[in-house]
C-alpha positions as CSV (number, residue, x, y, z in Angstrom):
1,M,-50.0,-26.9,-25.9
2,D,-46.9,-26.6,-23.9
3,L,-46.4,-24.5,-20.8
4,I,-42.5,-23.9,-20.3
5,Y,-41.3,-21.9,-17.3
6,P,-37.5,-21.1,-17.6
7,V,-35.6,-20.6,-14.5
8,Y,-31.9,-19.4,-14.5
9,L,-29.7,-20.4,-12.1
10,P,-25.9,-19.4,-12.0
11,V,-23.4,-22.3,-12.7
12,C,-21.4,-22.5,-9.3
13,C,-18.3,-24.1,-8.8
14,G,-17.2,-25.6,-5.3
15,C,-20.6,-25.4,-3.5
16,K,-23.3,-27.5,-2.6
17,C,-25.9,-26.3,-5.0
18,I,-27.2,-28.2,-8.0
19,P,-25.1,-27.0,-10.9
20,F,-28.2,-26.4,-13.6
21,S,-27.7,-23.4,-15.8
22,N,-31.1,-23.8,-17.4
23,I,-33.7,-25.4,-15.4
24,I,-36.9,-26.0,-17.4
25,L,-40.2,-26.4,-15.4
26,Q,-42.4,-27.8,-18.2
27,S,-46.0,-29.2,-18.1
28,T,-47.0,-31.1,-21.2
29,W,-50.7,-31.1,-22.4
30,V,-52.1,-34.7,-23.1
31,P,-55.4,-35.1,-24.7
32,P,-58.4,-36.4,-22.4
33,S,-58.8,-39.7,-24.3
34,S,-55.1,-40.7,-23.9
35,R,-54.8,-39.7,-20.3
36,R,-53.4,-42.3,-17.9
37,F,-53.6,-40.7,-14.5
38,S,-51.2,-43.4,-13.0
39,R,-48.5,-42.0,-15.2
40,K,-46.3,-38.9,-14.5
41,L,-47.9,-36.6,-16.9
42,Y,-45.9,-33.5,-15.6
43,W,-42.1,-33.1,-15.3
44,I,-41.2,-30.6,-12.7
45,C,-37.7,-29.7,-11.5
46,I,-37.9,-28.8,-7.9
47,I,-35.4,-26.6,-6.6
48,T,-34.9,-27.3,-2.9
49,F,-32.1,-25.0,-1.8
50,E,-30.1,-25.2,1.3
51,F,-27.8,-22.2,1.4
52,F,-24.1,-22.9,0.6
53,P,-21.0,-21.5,2.3
54,I,-19.7,-19.5,-0.5
55,M,-22.7,-17.1,0.1
56,T,-22.3,-17.0,4.0
57,C,-20.1,-18.1,6.7
58,R,-23.1,-19.4,8.7
59,D,-23.3,-22.6,7.4
60,G,-26.8,-24.3,7.4
61,F,-28.8,-21.1,7.0
62,K,-31.8,-21.4,4.6
63,L,-32.0,-19.5,1.5
64,D,-34.9,-17.5,3.1
65,D,-33.1,-16.4,6.1
66,V,-30.1,-15.1,4.2
67,A,-32.2,-13.3,1.6
68,R,-34.2,-11.8,4.1
69,M,-31.1,-10.5,5.8
70,K,-28.9,-9.3,3.0
71,L,-31.5,-8.4,0.4
72,N,-34.6,-7.6,2.5
73,E,-36.5,-10.0,0.2
74,T,-38.3,-13.3,1.1
75,K,-39.4,-16.3,-0.7
76,V,-43.0,-17.0,-1.8
77,P,-44.7,-18.0,1.4
78,I,-45.7,-21.6,0.6
79,Q,-44.3,-25.0,1.3
80,S,-42.1,-26.7,-1.4
81,T,-43.2,-30.0,-0.2
82,G,-46.6,-29.2,-1.9
83,L,-45.1,-29.7,-5.4
84,W,-45.1,-33.4,-4.7
85,S,-49.0,-33.4,-5.0
86,W,-48.9,-31.5,-8.1
87,Y,-46.2,-33.9,-9.3
88,T,-48.1,-37.4,-8.5
89,H,-51.7,-36.8,-7.9
90,P,-53.8,-38.5,-10.6
91,Q,-56.5,-35.5,-10.3
92,V,-54.2,-33.1,-12.0
93,S,-55.8,-31.8,-15.1
94,A,-55.1,-28.9,-17.6
95,D,-58.0,-26.9,-16.0
96,L,-56.5,-27.6,-12.5
97,L,-53.3,-26.4,-13.8
98,H,-54.9,-22.9,-14.3
99,H,-57.1,-22.9,-11.3
100,H,-57.0,-19.9,-9.3
101,S,-58.5,-21.1,-6.1
102,V,-56.0,-22.4,-3.5
103,E,-58.9,-24.0,-1.5
104,E,-60.2,-25.9,-4.6
105,C,-56.7,-27.1,-5.5
106,H,-56.1,-28.1,-1.8
107,R,-59.6,-30.0,-1.8
108,I,-58.6,-32.1,-4.9
109,L,-55.1,-32.8,-4.4
110,Q,-55.3,-33.3,-0.6
111,P,-51.5,-32.9,0.3
112,R,-50.4,-34.7,3.3
113,R,-49.8,-32.5,6.5
114,L,-50.0,-29.4,4.7
115,P,-52.6,-26.9,5.5
116,T,-54.4,-24.5,3.0
117,A,-52.6,-21.6,4.2
118,Q,-49.1,-23.3,3.1
119,F,-50.4,-24.7,-0.1
120,G,-50.4,-22.8,-3.5
121,T,-51.8,-23.1,-7.1
122,F,-49.7,-24.6,-9.9
123,K,-49.0,-21.0,-10.9
124,D,-47.9,-20.0,-7.2
125,Y,-45.5,-22.9,-7.4
126,M,-44.1,-21.8,-10.7
127,Y,-43.5,-18.3,-9.3
128,Y,-42.2,-19.9,-6.0
129,C,-39.5,-21.6,-8.2
130,L,-38.8,-18.5,-10.1
131,K,-38.3,-16.3,-7.1
132,D,-35.9,-19.0,-5.7
133,S,-33.8,-18.6,-8.8
134,F,-34.1,-14.9,-8.8
135,L,-33.1,-14.7,-4.9
136,V,-30.0,-17.3,-5.6
137,H,-28.7,-15.0,-8.6
138,R,-29.1,-11.8,-6.5
139,L,-27.1,-13.3,-3.6
140,F,-24.5,-15.0,-6.2
141,E,-23.9,-11.4,-7.6
142,K,-23.5,-9.9,-4.1
143,E,-21.2,-12.5,-2.3
144,M,-17.4,-12.5,-2.0
145,V,-15.1,-13.4,-4.8
146,L,-17.9,-14.9,-7.1
147,F,-19.4,-11.2,-7.2
148,F,-16.1,-9.8,-8.5
149,L,-15.3,-12.6,-10.9
150,K,-18.8,-12.3,-12.3
151,E,-18.4,-8.6,-12.7
152,R,-15.1,-8.9,-14.5
153,A,-16.8,-11.8,-16.6
154,N,-19.4,-9.4,-17.8
155,F,-16.8,-7.4,-19.9
156,T,-16.1,-10.5,-22.1
157,A,-19.4,-12.4,-21.8
158,W,-17.7,-15.1,-19.7
159,N,-19.8,-17.2,-17.2
160,A,-18.8,-17.4,-13.8
161,V,-17.1,-20.8,-14.2
162,Q,-14.8,-19.7,-17.0
163,A,-14.0,-16.6,-14.8
164,L,-13.1,-18.7,-11.6
165,H,-10.8,-21.1,-13.8
166,M,-8.9,-18.3,-15.6
167,G,-5.5,-17.2,-14.7
168,N,-5.1,-13.8,-13.2
169,S,-2.9,-12.7,-16.1
170,S,-5.3,-13.7,-18.7
171,L,-8.3,-12.2,-16.8
172,L,-6.4,-8.9,-16.7
173,L,-5.5,-9.0,-20.4
174,E,-9.2,-9.5,-21.2
175,L,-10.1,-6.8,-18.7
176,F,-7.6,-4.4,-20.5
177,K,-9.0,-5.1,-23.9
178,T,-12.5,-4.4,-22.9
179,Y,-12.0,-1.8,-20.3
180,G,-9.8,0.2,-22.7
181,T,-12.9,1.0,-24.9
182,C,-14.8,1.9,-21.9
183,L,-12.3,4.4,-20.7
184,G,-11.8,5.8,-24.3
185,F,-8.5,4.0,-24.9
186,F,-7.7,1.7,-27.8
187,V,-5.6,-1.0,-26.6
188,N,-3.1,-2.9,-28.8
189,T,-2.9,-6.3,-26.9
190,H,0.1,-7.3,-29.1
191,F,1.9,-4.3,-27.6
192,L,1.3,-5.4,-24.0
193,K,3.3,-8.8,-25.0
194,S,6.4,-7.0,-26.1
195,P,9.3,-9.2,-25.0
196,I,12.1,-7.8,-22.7
197,D,15.5,-9.4,-22.6
198,T,16.1,-9.3,-18.6
199,R,19.7,-10.3,-19.2
200,K,21.0,-6.7,-19.3
201,Y,19.8,-6.2,-15.9
202,A,21.8,-9.2,-14.3
203,S,24.3,-6.8,-12.9
204,V,21.6,-5.5,-10.3
205,F,20.0,-8.7,-9.5
206,V,20.3,-9.8,-6.0
207,T,18.9,-13.2,-5.2
208,K,20.2,-16.6,-5.8
209,N,17.2,-16.9,-8.5
210,Q,18.6,-14.0,-10.4
211,T,15.8,-11.6,-9.9
212,Y,15.7,-7.7,-9.0
213,Q,15.6,-6.4,-5.4
214,G,12.2,-6.5,-3.9
215,A,11.0,-4.5,-0.7
216,L,13.3,-3.1,2.2
217,N,13.2,-4.1,5.8
218,Y,15.0,-2.4,8.7
219,C,15.1,-3.2,12.4
220,I,17.5,-3.5,15.4
221,P,17.1,-7.1,16.5
222,E,15.8,-8.1,19.9
223,K,14.8,-4.7,21.1
224,A,11.8,-3.3,23.3
225,Y,9.9,-0.2,22.9
226,D,6.8,1.3,24.3
227,D,4.4,4.0,22.9
228,V,4.8,3.0,19.1
229,S,2.8,4.6,16.2
230,V,2.1,2.3,13.2
231,M,2.0,4.2,9.7
232,D,1.0,2.5,6.5
233,F,1.3,3.6,3.0
234,D,-2.1,3.0,1.4
235,S,-1.9,0.7,-1.6
236,M,1.7,1.3,-2.1
237,Y,2.3,-0.4,-5.4
238,P,-0.9,0.6,-7.4
239,S,-0.2,4.0,-6.1
240,A,3.3,4.1,-7.3
241,L,2.2,3.0,-10.6
242,Q,-0.6,5.6,-10.7
243,S,1.6,8.5,-9.3
244,S,4.4,8.1,-11.8
245,N,2.2,7.4,-14.9
246,L,3.8,3.9,-15.4
247,C,2.7,1.9,-18.5
248,Y,3.9,-0.3,-21.2
249,G,4.6,2.6,-23.4
250,T,5.8,5.2,-20.8
251,C,8.3,3.6,-18.7
252,T,11.5,1.7,-19.3
253,I,14.9,1.1,-17.6
254,M,18.0,2.0,-19.5
255,T,21.6,1.3,-19.2
256,R,24.0,4.4,-18.7
257,D,25.0,3.8,-22.5
258,E,21.6,3.6,-23.8
259,W,20.4,6.8,-21.8
260,L,23.5,8.8,-23.2
261,A,22.9,7.6,-26.7
262,C,19.2,8.6,-26.6
263,P,18.8,12.5,-26.5
264,A,15.0,12.1,-26.1
265,S,15.2,10.0,-23.0
266,Q,17.3,13.0,-21.5
267,N,14.2,15.3,-21.8
268,L,11.9,12.9,-19.7
269,T,11.8,12.0,-16.2
270,T,14.8,10.2,-15.3
271,I,15.3,8.6,-11.7
272,A,18.2,6.6,-10.6
273,Y,17.7,2.9,-10.4
274,R,19.6,1.7,-7.2
275,V,20.0,-1.5,-4.9
276,H,19.4,-0.7,-1.3
277,G,20.8,-2.0,2.0
278,E,21.4,-1.4,5.7
279,K,23.8,1.6,4.7
280,D,20.9,3.4,3.2
281,Y,19.3,3.8,6.6
282,E,22.5,5.0,7.9
283,I,23.3,7.5,5.1
284,N,20.8,10.0,4.2
285,T,20.9,10.7,0.6
286,F,17.7,12.9,0.7
287,E,19.8,15.5,2.6
288,E,17.8,18.4,4.2
289,S,15.5,19.0,1.4
290,P,12.1,20.6,2.6
291,A,10.1,18.2,0.0
292,F,10.8,14.5,-1.0
293,Q,12.3,14.1,-4.6
294,Y,13.4,10.8,-6.2
295,P,17.1,10.8,-6.6
296,P,18.0,11.9,-10.1
297,F,20.0,9.8,-12.4
298,D,23.8,10.6,-12.4
299,P,25.8,9.0,-15.4
300,Q,28.8,9.2,-13.2
301,T,27.9,6.9,-10.5
302,D,24.6,5.0,-11.6
303,A,24.7,2.2,-14.0
304,F,20.9,2.2,-14.7
305,A,18.2,4.9,-15.3
306,I,14.5,4.7,-14.8
307,V,12.9,6.6,-17.7
308,I,9.3,7.7,-17.5
309,N,7.1,9.8,-20.0
310,E,4.8,11.8,-17.6
311,Q,3.8,14.1,-20.5
312,T,1.4,11.6,-22.0
313,E,-1.6,10.3,-19.9
314,A,-1.2,6.5,-20.0
315,F,-3.7,3.8,-19.7
316,L,-2.8,1.6,-16.7
317,P,-2.9,4.6,-14.1
318,H,-6.5,4.9,-15.5
319,I,-7.3,1.3,-14.8
320,V,-5.9,1.5,-11.4
321,K,-7.7,4.9,-10.5
322,H,-10.9,3.5,-11.5
323,F,-10.7,0.5,-9.3
324,I,-9.0,2.6,-6.3
325,D,-11.9,5.0,-6.4
326,L,-14.3,2.1,-6.7
327,R,-12.7,0.4,-3.7
328,K,-12.8,3.6,-1.5
329,H,-16.5,3.8,-2.5
330,H,-17.0,0.4,-1.0
331,Q,-15.0,1.1,2.1
332,G,-17.1,4.1,2.8
333,Q,-20.2,2.2,2.2
334,Y,-18.9,-0.4,4.6
335,K,-18.3,2.1,7.3
336,Q,-21.8,3.4,7.2
337,T,-23.8,0.2,6.5
338,K,-21.5,-2.6,8.1
339,D,-22.9,-4.7,5.1
340,V,-20.4,-7.6,4.5
341,Y,-20.9,-7.1,0.7
342,H,-19.0,-4.0,0.7
343,Y,-16.2,-5.5,2.6
344,N,-15.9,-8.2,0.4
345,A,-16.0,-6.1,-2.6
346,Q,-13.1,-3.8,-1.6
347,L,-11.2,-6.8,-0.6
348,C,-11.6,-8.4,-4.3
349,I,-10.5,-5.0,-5.6
350,K,-7.5,-4.7,-3.4
351,I,-6.3,-8.2,-4.5
352,L,-6.9,-7.4,-8.2
353,I,-4.9,-4.0,-8.1
354,N,-2.2,-5.7,-6.1
355,S,-2.0,-8.7,-8.5
356,L,-1.3,-6.1,-11.4
357,Y,2.4,-5.7,-10.2
358,G,2.8,-9.5,-9.8
359,V,1.7,-10.5,-13.3
360,M,4.2,-7.8,-14.6
361,A,6.9,-9.4,-12.6
362,N,6.3,-13.0,-13.7
363,K,8.1,-13.7,-16.8
364,D,5.5,-16.4,-17.6
365,S,2.8,-14.0,-17.7
366,C,1.1,-12.8,-20.8
367,L,1.4,-9.4,-19.4
368,A,5.2,-9.7,-18.2
369,Y,7.0,-6.2,-18.4
370,M,9.7,-6.4,-15.9
371,P,10.7,-2.7,-16.2
372,I,7.3,-1.6,-14.6
373,A,7.6,-4.2,-11.8
374,M,11.3,-3.2,-11.0
375,T,10.4,0.6,-11.2
376,I,7.4,0.2,-8.9
377,V,9.3,-1.6,-6.1
378,T,12.2,0.8,-6.5
379,L,10.1,3.9,-6.1
380,A,8.5,2.1,-3.0
381,R,11.8,1.8,-1.6
382,Y,12.5,5.4,-2.2
383,Q,9.5,6.4,-0.6
384,L,9.9,4.2,2.5
385,L,13.7,5.5,2.9
386,G,12.5,9.2,2.4
387,S,10.0,9.0,5.2
388,Y,12.5,7.1,7.5
389,H,15.0,10.0,7.2
390,Y,12.6,12.5,7.5
391,L,11.2,11.2,10.8
392,K,14.6,10.8,11.9
393,R,15.4,14.3,11.1
394,L,12.6,15.3,13.4
395,N,14.3,13.6,16.1
396,Y,11.8,10.4,16.1
397,H,13.1,7.0,16.5
398,V,11.8,4.5,13.8
399,C,11.8,1.0,15.5
400,Y,10.8,-0.9,12.5
401,A,10.4,-0.4,8.7
402,D,9.0,-3.0,6.3
403,T,8.0,-2.7,2.8
404,D,5.2,-0.3,3.2
405,S,4.9,0.4,7.0
406,L,6.9,2.5,9.6
407,M,6.7,2.0,13.3
408,V,7.7,5.3,15.2
409,Q,8.4,5.6,19.0
410,K,6.4,8.5,20.9
411,W,4.7,9.9,17.6
412,P,2.4,12.6,19.3
413,Y,-0.2,12.7,16.5
414,N,-3.0,10.3,15.3
415,D,-2.4,11.3,11.8
416,C,0.5,11.5,9.2
417,H,-0.3,14.9,7.7
418,A,3.6,16.2,8.3
419,V,5.0,13.1,6.5
420,N,2.6,13.3,3.6
421,A,3.1,17.0,3.3
422,Y,7.0,16.2,3.0
423,L,6.4,13.4,0.3
424,N,4.2,15.6,-1.8
425,L,3.3,12.8,-4.2
426,K,0.2,12.7,-6.1
427,H,-1.9,9.5,-5.3
428,V,0.6,8.5,-2.6
429,E,-0.8,8.6,1.0
430,L,0.9,7.5,4.2
431,K,-1.9,6.6,6.8
432,Y,-2.0,6.3,10.5
433,E,-3.1,2.8,11.4
434,Q,-2.8,2.2,15.1
435,Q,-0.8,2.8,18.4
436,M,0.8,0.0,20.2
437,K,1.4,0.1,23.7
438,R,4.5,-2.0,23.7
439,L,6.6,-3.5,21.0
440,L,9.3,-6.4,21.0
441,V,11.2,-6.6,17.9
442,L,12.8,-10.2,17.5
443,S,14.1,-10.1,13.9
444,R,13.1,-9.0,10.5
445,K,9.4,-10.1,9.7
446,R,9.0,-11.0,13.3
447,Y,7.9,-9.1,16.3
448,I,5.3,-9.1,19.1
449,Y,3.2,-6.0,20.3
450,E,0.4,-5.2,23.0
451,T,-2.5,-3.2,21.8
452,Q,-3.9,-0.4,23.8
453,K,-6.6,-3.0,25.1
454,G,-4.0,-5.3,26.4
455,E,-4.0,-7.9,23.8
456,I,-0.7,-9.5,23.0
457,V,-0.4,-10.1,19.1
458,T,2.6,-12.1,17.3
459,K,3.7,-11.5,13.6
460,G,5.9,-13.7,11.7
461,F,5.2,-16.7,14.0
462,Q,4.2,-20.1,12.5
463,K,0.8,-19.7,11.1
464,R,-0.5,-23.3,11.7
465,I,0.5,-24.1,15.0
466,N,-0.7,-26.9,17.6
467,E,-1.9,-26.7,21.1
468,L,1.5,-27.3,22.5
469,I,3.0,-24.5,20.8
470,K,0.1,-22.2,22.0
471,F,0.9,-23.4,25.6
472,I,4.6,-23.0,25.6
473,L,4.3,-19.6,23.9
474,R,1.9,-18.4,26.4
475,L,4.0,-19.4,29.3
476,V,7.1,-17.9,27.7
477,L,5.4,-14.7,26.7
478,E,3.7,-14.2,30.3
479,N,7.2,-14.4,31.9
480,V,9.3,-12.4,29.3
481,W,6.7,-9.7,28.8
482,S,6.2,-9.0,32.5
483,F,10.1,-9.0,33.0
484,I,11.1,-6.7,30.0
485,F,8.4,-4.1,30.6
486,S,7.4,-4.3,34.2
487,T,10.6,-5.2,36.1
488,P,12.6,-2.2,37.2
489,K,15.9,-1.5,35.5
490,P,19.1,-2.7,37.4
491,T,21.2,-0.1,39.1
492,Q,25.0,0.2,40.2
493,N,24.1,0.4,43.7
494,P,21.7,-2.5,44.9
495,Q,20.8,-0.5,48.0
496,L,19.4,2.5,45.6
497,G,17.3,0.1,43.9
498,V,16.5,-3.5,42.4
499,S,19.6,-5.6,41.5
500,Y,19.7,-8.3,39.0
501,A,22.4,-10.3,41.0
502,W,20.5,-13.5,40.0
503,M,20.9,-13.0,36.3
504,E,24.6,-14.2,35.5
505,D,26.4,-14.0,32.3
506,N,27.7,-17.8,32.3
507,L,24.0,-18.8,32.4
508,S,24.2,-20.6,35.8
509,L,21.4,-22.8,37.3
510,S,20.3,-19.8,39.3
511,S,19.3,-18.0,36.3
512,R,15.5,-17.4,36.4
513,G,15.3,-18.0,32.5
514,W,17.0,-21.4,33.1
515,I,14.5,-22.4,35.8
516,L,11.6,-21.3,33.8
517,W,12.6,-23.2,30.8
518,V,13.0,-26.5,32.8
519,D,9.5,-25.8,34.3
520,I,8.0,-25.3,30.8
521,I,9.5,-28.3,29.3
522,Q,8.3,-30.5,32.1
523,Q,4.9,-29.2,31.9
524,A,5.0,-29.7,28.2
525,R,6.2,-33.2,28.4
526,Y,3.2,-33.9,31.0
527,K,0.6,-32.6,28.6
528,C,1.7,-34.9,25.8
529,R,0.8,-37.8,27.9
530,D,-2.5,-37.7,25.8
531,A,-1.4,-38.2,22.2
532,K,-4.8,-37.5,20.6
533,K,-4.8,-34.0,21.6
534,Y,-1.7,-33.0,19.6
535,S,-0.8,-32.7,16.1
536,I,1.4,-30.8,13.5
537,Y,0.1,-29.1,10.2
538,R,1.9,-29.4,7.1
539,K,1.2,-28.4,3.6
540,T,1.7,-31.3,1.1
541,K,2.6,-31.2,-2.7
542,H,1.8,-33.9,-5.3
543,L,3.6,-37.1,-4.7
544,S,5.5,-36.9,-7.8
545,D,6.9,-33.2,-6.9
546,Y,9.1,-34.5,-4.1
547,K,12.7,-35.2,-4.8
548,S,13.4,-37.2,-1.6
549,K,11.7,-40.3,-1.6
550,S,12.1,-40.9,2.2
551,C,11.0,-37.7,3.9
552,V,7.9,-37.7,6.1
553,A,5.4,-36.1,3.8
554,V,6.3,-38.9,1.2
555,H,5.5,-41.6,3.5
556,M,2.4,-40.0,4.6
557,L,1.2,-39.5,0.8
558,K,1.9,-43.0,0.1
559,K,-0.5,-44.0,2.9
560,Y,-3.0,-41.2,2.3
561,P,-2.6,-40.2,-1.6
562,E,-5.9,-38.3,-1.3
563,K,-4.3,-35.7,1.0
564,A,-2.0,-34.3,-1.8
565,N,-1.9,-30.5,-2.0
566,D,-3.7,-30.3,1.4
567,F,-2.8,-29.4,5.0
568,I,-2.7,-32.6,6.7
569,A,-2.4,-33.2,10.6
570,Y,0.1,-35.7,11.8
571,T,2.5,-36.1,14.7
572,Y,5.4,-38.3,15.8
573,S,5.0,-41.1,18.2
574,R,7.8,-41.7,20.8
575,A,10.5,-44.3,19.9
576,D,10.0,-47.7,21.6
577,V,13.7,-48.0,22.4
578,A,13.3,-51.4,23.7
579,A,12.2,-52.7,20.4
580,Q,14.9,-50.5,18.7
581,E,12.5,-48.3,16.9
582,A,13.2,-44.8,15.9
583,S,10.6,-41.9,16.4
584,K,8.1,-42.4,13.6
585,W,5.5,-40.0,12.2
586,V,2.0,-41.1,12.2
587,M,-1.3,-39.4,10.9
588,D,-3.8,-41.3,13.1
589,A,-3.9,-40.7,16.8
590,Q,-5.3,-44.2,17.2
591,E,-1.9,-45.7,16.0
592,F,0.2,-44.7,19.0
593,Q,0.1,-44.2,22.6
594,W,2.9,-41.5,23.4
595,V,3.8,-38.4,21.6
596,N,7.5,-37.4,21.1
597,Y,6.7,-33.8,22.3
598,E,9.9,-32.5,21.1
599,Q,8.8,-32.7,17.6
600,L,5.6,-30.7,18.3
601,F,7.5,-27.6,19.1
602,M,10.8,-28.1,17.2
603,S,9.9,-25.5,14.6
604,Q,9.7,-22.7,17.3
605,K,12.2,-24.0,19.8
606,K,14.8,-21.3,18.5
607,M,12.0,-18.6,19.0
608,F,11.4,-19.5,22.6
609,C,14.9,-19.6,23.5
610,M,15.5,-16.2,21.7
611,L,12.7,-14.7,24.0
612,L,14.3,-16.0,27.1
613,N,17.5,-15.0,26.0
614,M,16.2,-11.3,25.4
615,A,14.8,-11.3,28.8
616,F,17.0,-13.2,31.0
617,W,20.4,-14.4,29.8
618,K,21.3,-11.4,27.2
619,L,24.0,-13.6,25.5
620,P,25.3,-12.5,22.0
621,E,23.9,-15.7,20.7
622,V,20.8,-17.9,21.5
623,P,22.0,-20.7,23.7
624,L,20.4,-23.6,22.1
625,G,22.8,-26.1,23.4
626,M,22.2,-25.3,26.8
627,C,18.2,-25.5,26.3
628,D,18.8,-28.9,24.8
629,M,20.5,-30.1,27.9
630,V,17.2,-30.0,29.5
631,M,15.4,-32.2,26.9
632,N,18.6,-34.6,27.0
633,T,18.0,-35.1,30.8
634,Q,14.3,-36.3,29.9
635,R,15.7,-38.3,27.3
636,W,17.9,-40.2,29.5
637,K,15.3,-40.6,32.2
638,E,12.9,-42.1,29.7
639,F,15.4,-44.3,28.1
640,V,16.5,-45.8,31.5
641,Q,12.9,-46.2,32.4
642,E,11.9,-48.0,29.2
643,E,15.0,-50.3,29.2
644,L,14.6,-51.3,32.8
645,L,10.9,-52.1,32.4
646,F,11.6,-54.1,29.1
647,W,14.5,-56.1,30.8
648,H,12.2,-57.0,33.7
649,K,9.5,-58.1,31.6
650,T,11.9,-60.5,29.5
651,R,13.6,-61.7,32.6
652,K,10.3,-63.2,34.1
653,Q,10.0,-64.8,30.6
654,G,13.4,-66.5,30.9
655,K,14.6,-64.6,28.0
656,A,16.3,-61.5,29.5
657,R,17.4,-59.2,26.6
658,K,20.6,-57.3,26.9
659,V,20.2,-53.5,27.7
660,L,20.8,-50.9,25.2
661,L,23.4,-48.2,26.2
662,L,22.8,-44.5,25.6
663,V,26.0,-42.7,24.6
664,E,26.3,-39.0,24.7
665,K,27.4,-37.4,21.5
666,G,27.8,-33.8,22.2
667,I,24.3,-32.4,23.1
668,K,22.8,-35.6,21.3
669,Y,22.5,-39.1,22.2
670,T,23.0,-42.3,20.2
671,F,21.6,-45.8,21.0
672,C,24.3,-48.7,21.2
673,M,23.9,-52.4,21.8
674,N,26.1,-53.6,24.8
675,N,26.6,-56.9,22.9
676,H,30.3,-55.6,22.4
677,I,30.9,-56.2,26.0
678,K,32.0,-60.1,26.5
679,R,33.0,-61.9,29.8
680,V,36.6,-63.1,29.5
681,R,37.8,-65.2,32.6
682,G,35.3,-63.8,34.9
683,R,35.6,-60.4,34.1
684,M,34.0,-58.0,31.4
685,A,36.1,-57.2,28.6
686,R,35.7,-55.5,24.8
687,P,37.1,-57.2,21.9
688,P,39.8,-54.9,20.3
689,S,38.5,-55.5,16.9
690,K,34.9,-54.8,17.4
691,K,33.4,-51.3,17.5
692,K,30.0,-50.0,18.8
693,Q,27.2,-51.0,16.5
694,K,25.0,-47.9,16.3
695,I,21.4,-48.7,16.0
696,L,19.7,-45.4,15.6
697,Q,20.0,-41.8,16.7
698,Y,17.3,-40.5,19.4
699,V,17.1,-36.8,19.0
């Protein structure tokens, strides 16, 4: 007689759990005559489960803790160590396996250091394992991306591992095939793979890679504003698809000749396909119309037409509508319950519906259909431009516009009802996001703002920064921010107000910005005296993917090949000029004693100088050359100090080495040996035929 207890555990990927998909808890019946109690008669797989990071950000929590918090359920209240007694004790028999008395089982097996209250019968322990498996499965369903992948896998009977490793395009294709039936659509997947010759759109391609125009961005660089409201389009690209009924069979982009030769297309919705630029923010092509309308196609001026059949209900908008509604449900539940499950679910849905646009734009995708991708982003540009000109018509100043957001100065409302009423597009909604106390626009995709609570937030800066960049940025921002927004503006008559007499156009040494930069650089160099505290992060590729064989990343990967496709921390050591060594990269802080601190913030140096220029110098171009003069002075001092120390050291040894020379080359310096100087008849002279020997460039 066999007693088999199946336990089903999900196959997990990238976690610390044991990846068993079918764990059998089996006890085998052995006749009394052949029993050898010294043998292991019963094979039991014990699940000792420590909770893994995929299910919680609180690493190290036990399964019982997380299940109680998120499922309001607990494990069977016995100790798992008691299974060891059932596994090894010679007194275990078939009768004992079916015994109902915990006290009797405890008396016979006598588990070490385990009281009766924490012990259980064999059936209790089988239920303990089953309950563990059930809780893990429930949490697996509820958590993060795995939940959503598993839900999608249910459509096609995939397991979670298959779902995790499937590409997004293939996953969406399978979802279309199965979801179509659920929504009452018969989906011909061969039709989804209809090829499109994109060469006919080449005349409107705008990038070096020969692709269509993407989102729009507008700003006046290096400007400061206060009282700025932020408006965002809600799910802009999916909403554009849903609003205009875009699908494989309802949308295309035709040339002027194709449109004129097709009478049927002239009875459908036709929108002009145009490439936009800065002039479109200056010229209002939407005129003074009380309601927003997409610009109609004009065969006289427009080369391409977006043709949409809005008379027949399409399949893709149904897919998008279902997931948008599902996301709104989870967003509402999260607001009410603050349960992270709902937050994670809505985030996964957002990623899914946004990826729909991406897979159609990718020519290598199995769902590639460029006319839909081009149409979505064009409609989005029209919506952004229409909203911009409507706000401008109401005499509001739009400080910044980018893709799906608008930043409006002194907007008196905490909603966007007026703009939405003007747009009047089904499924398209502009939402009020936040109010900025102050905004500093540096350039496109790069700005700094202050929240109502006084927090300074930077956008568009380097994502992975080291401690030195944080330190310099804090010092620069503190001074720039207070000067731009808190210092009274200059007046013509110094007696009537504050004068900016010390702020000079020629960037003199009395400039406050100059003094501030010198002080910051000195502090930065001083902080880097401890090399172990500072590093630079860089994302690497596979070694074979690098064209250059001498770049820093290649050298690092040759030494640490296991770091491929990972963020690695490294830094630059200071050059040993006495030994004629250039600045070199290192990955281990133990390998060097000094940091070349310039390399630690070189990627953000222009940004720091731009901020100082906005506040203090106000020059038409960022004076990087003047800023480098500060570092050149430090290089000279370091160079002279190192050379003199080395010369004194070698002189004491009786082998005084000739001193290197530091030759100025513009704002850079080059090391040269002084062995081109020779003594001729008691005086120093240079041989006419011998040039300076360049050893290395120290920048």
